[in-house]
C-alpha positions in Angstrom: 30.1 -55.9 40.0 28.1 -57.3 42.9 28.8 -60.3 45.0 26.5 -62.1 47.4 28.1 -64.0 50.2 26.2 -66.7 52.1 27.0 -70.0 53.9 25.9 -72.6 56.3 22.6 -73.6 54.7 22.7 -77.1 56.3 20.1 -78.4 53.9 18.4 -81.4 55.5 18.9 -80.4 59.0 16.1 -81.3 61.4 15.1 -79.6 64.8 14.3 -82.1 67.5 13.0 -84.5 64.8 11.0 -81.9 62.9 12.0 -81.8 59.3 12.5 -78.2 57.9 12.4 -78.8 54.1 9.7 -76.1 53.6 12.0 -73.5 55.3 15.0 -74.4 53.2 12.9 -74.2 50.1 11.4 -70.9 51.0 14.9 -69.5 51.8 16.3 -70.6 48.4 13.3 -69.1 46.6 13.9 -65.9 48.5 17.6 -66.0 47.7 16.9 -66.3 43.9 14.6 -63.3 44.1 17.1 -61.3 46.1 19.9 -62.0 43.6 17.7 -60.9 40.8 16.5 -57.8 42.6 20.0 -56.6 43.5 21.5 -57.6 40.1 24.1 -59.9 41.7 26.8 -61.0 39.4 28.6 -63.7 41.6 27.2 -65.9 44.4 29.7 -67.2 47.0 28.6 -70.1 49.2 31.2 -70.6 51.9 30.6 -74.2 53.0 28.1 -76.4 54.9 25.7 -76.6 52.1 24.3 -79.7 53.6 24.0 -80.8 57.1 25.4 -84.2 56.6 27.9 -86.0 54.4 25.1 -88.2 53.0 22.2 -85.7 52.4 18.7 -87.0 51.7 17.3 -87.1 48.2 15.0 -84.1 49.1 18.0 -82.0 50.3 19.9 -82.9 47.1 16.8 -81.9 45.0 16.7 -78.5 46.6 20.3 -77.9 46.0 20.3 -78.8 42.3 17.0 -77.1 41.6 18.4 -74.0 43.0 21.6 -74.2 40.9 19.4 -74.6 37.8 17.5 -71.4 38.7 20.7 -69.6 39.2 21.9 -70.7 35.7 18.7 -69.1 34.2 19.2 -65.8 36.3 21.2 -62.8 35.7 23.9 -64.1 38.1 26.9 -65.0 36.0 28.8 -67.3 38.4 28.3 -69.4 41.6 31.2 -70.5 43.6 30.7 -73.3 46.2 33.2 -74.6 48.7 32.8 -77.5 51.1 32.4 -77.1 54.8 33.2 -79.6 57.6 29.7 -80.9 57.3 29.8 -81.5 53.7 31.2 -84.6 51.8 34.0 -83.4 49.5 33.5 -86.3 47.1 29.8 -85.8 46.9 30.1 -82.0 46.2 32.8 -82.6 43.7 31.1 -85.4 41.7 29.2 -83.2 39.4 31.7 -80.4 39.3 32.6 -80.8 35.5 28.9 -80.9 34.6 28.2 -77.9 36.7 31.0 -75.8 35.1 28.7 -75.8 32.1 26.3 -73.8 34.2 29.1 -71.5 35.5 28.9 -73.1 38.9 32.4 -73.6 40.3 32.7 -76.2 43.1 35.8 -76.9 45.2 35.1 -79.8 47.6 38.7 -80.6 48.9 42.1 -79.0 49.2 44.4 -79.7 46.3 48.2 -80.3 46.2 48.2 -77.7 43.4 46.9 -74.4 44.8 45.9 -73.4 41.3 43.0 -75.8 41.4 41.5 -73.6 44.1 41.8 -70.3 42.1 39.0 -69.4 39.7 39.2 -66.6 37.2 35.6 -65.5 36.4 34.6 -63.7 33.2 32.0 -61.0 32.6 29.3 -61.2 30.0 31.7 -60.3 27.3 34.2 -63.1 28.2 36.8 -60.6 29.8 38.1 -61.5 33.3 36.4 -59.6 36.1 37.1 -61.4 39.3 39.6 -63.9 40.9 38.2 -66.2 43.6 40.5 -68.1 45.9 38.0 -70.9 46.7 39.6 -72.5 49.8 37.4 -75.3 51.2 37.5 -76.6 54.8 41.0 -77.7 55.4 41.1 -81.0 57.1 43.8 -82.0 59.4 45.6 -84.2 56.9 45.5 -81.4 54.4 47.7 -79.1 56.3 49.7 -81.1 59.0 51.9 -84.1 59.1 51.6 -85.9 62.4 54.8 -86.9 64.3 55.3 -89.2 67.2 55.8 -87.4 70.5 54.2 -84.1 69.4 52.8 -81.9 72.2 49.4 -80.2 71.9 51.3 -76.9 71.4 53.3 -78.5 68.5 50.0 -79.6 66.8 48.4 -76.2 67.2 51.5 -74.5 65.8 51.6 -76.9 62.8 47.8 -76.4 62.1 48.0 -72.6 62.2 51.2 -72.6 60.0 49.5 -75.1 57.5 46.4 -72.9 57.2 48.7 -69.8 56.8 50.8 -71.5 54.2 47.8 -72.7 52.2 46.3 -69.3 51.9 49.6 -67.8 51.1 50.0 -70.2 48.3 46.6 -69.6 46.6 47.1 -65.9 47.0 50.4 -66.1 45.2 48.7 -68.0 42.3 45.9 -65.4 42.3 48.3 -62.4 42.1 50.3 -64.1 39.3 47.1 -64.7 37.3 46.1 -61.1 37.8 49.6 -59.9 36.7 49.3 -62.0 33.6 45.7 -60.6 32.8 47.2 -57.1 33.4 44.0 -55.8 34.8 42.9 -54.1 38.0 40.4 -56.9 39.0 39.6 -57.8 42.6 40.7 -60.9 44.4 38.3 -62.5 46.8 39.0 -65.4 49.1 36.6 -68.0 50.6 37.1 -70.2 53.7 35.5 -72.4 56.2 37.1 -72.2 59.5 36.9 -70.9 63.1 38.7 -67.5 63.7 39.9 -66.4 67.1 37.3 -64.5 69.0 34.5 -65.7 66.8 31.0 -65.4 68.3 28.8 -68.5 68.7 25.6 -69.2 70.6 24.6 -72.3 72.6 22.8 -74.9 70.6 23.9 -73.6 67.2 25.7 -76.9 66.3 29.0 -75.2 65.6 31.7 -77.5 66.7 35.5 -77.4 66.9 37.1 -78.1 63.6 40.3 -79.6 64.9 41.7 -81.3 67.9 40.3 -79.7 71.1 40.0 -75.9 70.6 43.0 -75.5 68.4 43.3 -73.6 65.2 41.2 -70.6 66.0 43.1 -68.5 63.4 43.7 -64.8 63.7 42.8 -62.3 61.0 46.6 -61.8 60.5 47.2 -65.0 58.7 45.2 -64.0 55.7 47.2 -62.3 52.9 46.7 -58.6 52.3 46.1 -59.3 48.6 42.5 -60.3 49.4 40.0 -57.5 48.7 37.2 -59.5 50.5 37.3 -62.7 52.7 34.0 -64.7 52.6 33.9 -67.1 55.5 31.6 -69.9 56.7 31.2 -72.1 59.8 30.1 -69.6 62.5 26.3 -69.1 62.4 26.3 -65.6 63.8 26.8 -62.9 61.2 30.0 -61.0 62.2 33.1 -59.3 61.2 36.6 -60.8 61.7 39.0 -58.6 63.7 36.7 -55.6 63.2 37.3 -55.7 59.5 34.4 -54.7 57.1 35.9 -56.8 54.4 36.6 -60.1 56.4 33.2 -61.5 57.4 31.0 -64.5 58.3 27.7 -64.2 56.6 26.2 -66.6 59.3 23.5 -69.2 58.7 20.3 -68.0 56.9 18.1 -70.1 59.3 18.2 -70.4 63.0 19.7 -73.8 63.7 18.1 -73.9 67.1 16.0 -72.1 69.7 19.1 -70.1 71.0 19.2 -68.5 67.6 15.5 -67.7 67.4 15.8 -64.0 68.2 18.9 -63.5 66.0 18.5 -61.5 62.8 19.9 -63.6 59.9 21.4 -62.0 56.9 23.4 -62.3 53.7 26.3 -60.0 52.7 26.4 -57.9 49.3 29.9 -56.9 48.4 29.7 -54.1 45.7 33.0 -53.5 43.8 33.1 -50.3 41.8 35.6 -49.9 39.0 38.5 -47.7 40.1 38.7 -44.4 38.4 40.8 -44.5 35.3 41.2 -48.3 35.4 40.4 -50.4 32.3 38.4 -53.6 32.5 41.1 -55.9 31.1 44.2 -54.5 29.6 45.9 -51.4 28.3 47.1 -48.7 30.6 46.3 -50.0 34.1 49.1 -52.5 34.8 49.7 -54.0 38.2 52.8 -55.5 39.7 52.5 -59.1 40.7 52.6 -58.4 44.4 50.3 -55.4 44.5 46.7 -55.5 45.7 44.1 -54.5 43.3 42.6 -51.0 43.1 39.3 -52.3 44.7 40.5 -52.0 48.3 37.2 -50.7 49.8 34.1 -52.5 48.3 30.8 -51.2 49.6 29.4 -53.8 52.1 25.7 -54.1 53.0 23.6 -56.7 54.8 20.3 -58.0 53.5 18.0 -59.3 56.3 16.7 -62.8 55.6 13.0 -63.1 56.4 11.8 -65.6 59.1 10.2 -68.5 57.3 9.3 -70.5 60.4 9.1 -68.7 63.8 10.8 -70.3 66.7 10.2 -69.3 70.3 11.6 -70.5 73.7 9.0 -70.0 76.5 10.4 -70.3 80.1 9.0 -69.6 83.5 6.3 -71.0 85.7 3.0 -72.2 84.5 1.2 -68.9 84.5 4.0 -67.3 82.5 4.0 -70.3 80.0 0.2 -70.6 79.6 -0.1 -66.7 79.3 2.3 -66.6 76.5 0.7 -69.5 74.7 -2.6 -67.7 74.9 -1.2 -64.6 73.4 0.3 -66.6 70.5 -3.0 -68.4 70.0 -4.9 -65.2 69.8 -2.5 -64.0 67.0 -3.2 -67.3 65.1 0.5 -68.0 65.4 2.1 -71.1 63.9 5.2 -71.0 66.0 7.4 -73.9 66.9 7.9 -73.9 70.7 10.5 -74.9 73.2 9.1 -75.0 76.7 11.3 -74.7 79.8 9.3 -75.0 83.1 11.0 -73.3 85.9 8.2 -73.0 88.4 8.4 -74.1 92.1 5.4 -76.4 91.8 6.1 -80.0 90.8 3.9 -80.5 87.6 3.9 -84.2 86.6 1.1 -83.4 84.0 3.0 -80.6 82.4 3.0 -82.2 78.9 -0.8 -83.0 79.2 -1.5 -79.2 80.1 0.7 -78.1 77.2 -1.0 -80.3 74.6 -4.3 -79.0 75.8 -3.1 -75.4 75.7 -2.1 -75.7 71.9 -4.9 -77.9 70.8 -6.7 -76.5 67.8 -4.0 -73.9 67.1 -1.2 -74.0 64.4 1.6 -74.2 67.0 3.8 -77.2 67.6 5.8 -78.0 70.8 9.1 -79.5 69.7 10.7 -79.8 73.2 9.7 -79.7 76.8 12.2 -79.4 79.7 10.7 -79.8 83.1 13.4 -78.5 85.4 11.4 -78.9 88.6 10.6 -82.5 88.0 14.3 -83.2 87.2 15.5 -81.5 90.2 13.0 -82.8 92.8 12.4 -86.3 91.6 15.8 -87.3 90.1 18.0 -85.0 92.2 20.1 -83.7 89.2 19.2 -82.1 86.0 21.3 -84.0 83.6 19.5 -87.4 84.2 16.7 -86.2 82.0 18.8 -84.7 79.2 18.9 -86.3 75.9 21.9 -86.6 73.6 20.6 -83.5 71.8 21.4 -81.6 74.9 25.1 -82.8 75.2 28.2 -82.4 73.1 30.3 -85.4 72.5 32.9 -84.0 74.9 30.2 -83.7 77.6 29.2 -87.3 77.1 32.7 -88.4 77.5 33.2 -86.3 80.6 30.1 -87.9 82.2 31.7 -91.3 81.5 35.0 -90.2 83.2 33.1 -89.0 86.2 30.9 -92.1 86.4 34.0 -94.3 86.3 35.7 -92.1 89.0 38.7 -91.4 86.7 41.1 -89.0 88.6 40.7 -85.4 87.4 44.4 -85.1 86.7 43.9 -87.7 83.9 41.1 -85.9 82.2 43.0 -83.5 80.0 45.1 -86.3 78.3 42.0 -88.6 77.9 39.9 -85.7 76.4 42.7 -84.9 74.1 42.9 -88.6 73.0 39.1 -88.7 72.6 39.0 -85.7 70.3 41.8 -87.1 68.1 39.8 -90.3 67.7 36.7 -88.4 66.8 38.6 -86.4 64.2 40.2 -89.5 62.8 36.7 -91.3 62.5 35.2 -88.3 60.8 38.0 -88.3 58.2 37.8 -92.1 57.8 34.1 -91.8 57.0 34.6 -89.1 54.4 37.5 -91.1 52.8 35.2 -94.1 52.6 32.8 -92.1 50.5 
C-alpha cells in the first residue's frame, strides 16, 4: 500500500497581485498523473488547501475538479484536514457528499475523538489503514482560558492540550485496530508548528497561537503512529530527524525567498509484514501495541517548476546583464528586482520596463534601496504591507508613539491575543 503526503496548496494565493491559477491547475494535473504513475492508494492532504477562509470560485473549482479526477483514478481514498488558512465550515459543508467519492474531510476538532479516526478499506472492502485525521487545533479546541494566567501557563496548557488530543485519537485508533484484529498501519495527520521547524523569509508561515507559543516537540506524538503527515511549514523537512515524521512542504514557492527551493511530495510505502494476514486470522495485536509496519519506505518526488521565479539584486550592470541573459533564453520568468547600487537611479522602473519590453518576463516587484536610503533616510518608509508582518506594523506604531520599551512585551502579547480572537470570530461567523 502506498500513500502520498502533500499539504499547503494555498489555492487562490496571489504573488504581489499576480494571480497564480495556471500554476495551481498545472500542479493538480501533475499530481493526478503522479498518483497514477506510482499506483498511490491513499492521498493525504495535511491542511491549507486554500489560501483564505473565503476562497474564490475559481479556487473552489480547481479543488472540486481535482477531487472528481481522484474519484475516477486508481487512488482509493483521499483524506483532507483543515489548516489554519482554511474555513472549517467551508471544508466540512460537502463532507457527506464527498464520502461517496471516498474523500474523507475533517474540518474542525471534535469533542469525540472517534470523529477524527478513519478506517479505510481496500478494493475488497477489508480494512487496510487507520488514519488519525487531526485538523489544525484552534486555541479554543485545546485550552480553557483563566483569569490571571501567565504566558507560561498558556504555553503549558496549549502543549498539554495538543498532547492530550493526539493521545485520545491514538487510543481510539489502537482500539479499532484491536477490534479489526489485523496488522494494519496507523497514520496520523496534523497542521501545526514543531519546535526547530525550518522556515524562510516571505513564505507566509505565521505563528498559530499567541506569540511564539506551542512549537510542539516530536515527543508529544504517541508511538502508535507508523507515519505522521504534517502541514503548515512550507520547507520539506523531517521532524526531530525522524524519517516517518515529516512536513511535505508547499508544492509551489509562496514567494521569491522560496524560488530556489526544491519542492516535493512524500511517498510512504507500507509493505505487508512477513506472515501477517490482511484482516483476521493468526496475526492478532494487543490493543496497546504498534503495528508491524514500523519502517515504511519513504521517498520524495520532486515537483516540477510550473512558473519560474527569480530575485535579481545588485547594481544596474548586474541587473541588466541578468535580464539580458534571461531574455536570450526566451525566459518567461517572474522577477523581483532589488537595486543595491551606489548610484541614485530615479528612473529605475523606466529602465527595467524597457529591458523586459518584448520579452515574456514580468516584473512583480521592484525595491530601490538606494533611493530609499538617500532620499527618505530610512528603508522602511518605502515598504508596503506585503513587506511587514502584523507584529512589525504594531511595533512601528509603538515606536512612533514613543511607548517605553519596557511596556512592549505586554502590549505585543495583548495584540497577538486580539488577532487570534478576531481570526477565530471570523471563522465562527462563517
